[in-house]
Phi, psi and omega in degrees: 000318180293322179298317180296317179298317179297317179297318178298319179296315179298321179298318179296317180297315179297319178299319179295315180296318179298318180298314181296321178296314179298318181294322178297315179297318179299319180297316179297317179296322179296315178297319178298320179295317179299314179299317180298314182295319179296315180294323180293315183291317186269351184277343179289160178295128180258149175287174181291139174250124182254107177280124185281135180230190179055050179277143165257122188234135171239134174241103189056250184255008180260137184243137176230133184244151177051054186265139169258117186299333182298327182249001186276123176231149182212169179298138183307127181272157181225181185309135179082351174293145182240128179244129178239125178243138177215146176202161176261132186276073187267327186257015184286142181286162174281124185229147179292315181229078185294142176217159181234138178266117182241116177288144178236127181216098175048047179201152170283155184225132168237132180236136184230149166239118187050048177065013175257119183295127176237354179201136171219150186209141169092351186293318180294317178299318181293318180293335177268010180060035176254144180294145179273325179077193182232150180168219179205161175230136173251119192235140177293144176250152173293150183299330184263039183282344185298140177061024176247162182274129172259130178228132179235126180245124178245129173248118186290140185243359181226160175285147177046058190280299184198164181229013174202167181234131179295159177305144173247128185220163181241139176205180174289142184305319183295338183256352187301310182289333176290326173298317179298315178297318181298321182283340185238024185298323179293324178295315179297320180295313180297320179297318179297317180297315180294323178295315179296319179295321178296315179299320179297319180296317180297316180293325179294320179295316179294326181284000000 
């Protein structure tokens, strides 16, 4: 009886060790795969990315001219505040499938070219009392966008929402998401590592 108990105990220990070894190898292979995919996706030749500058911005009744979003900071906006950004698309490159990267942060968004609406976001969620959250949208542009006025109107939907606006840029549609991956590859890698570590922790607790 004692021999059987001892054998069962040894089997459990070996199973745990085997499981941890297999899980460790699996984690390393997963990280290697993530690194390979990121390098493959971002390593290809990318088209030109044009970061838009020289913005004219109004926040409610305050006006700011010739603004570079990278350095532009303002008092934290809250619910019902309205931000309007406008610029002329003069230095944009010629692209086969032009698209624009528009950041979204706890606000509804309307985007116009020469006062013609081409994109809106968040209105249905806001009317249903659902949070809009933060992120970005990549939207197709008309082929004849050059030398036309771009205007983006944001209406804030939450208290203490934000105090700056991320860069807005134009690129070819096929490369837009690759630009996002290239700029955030460390974040994706760290997230993958933490996810694998969390799964390992859960399995260790269960084991």
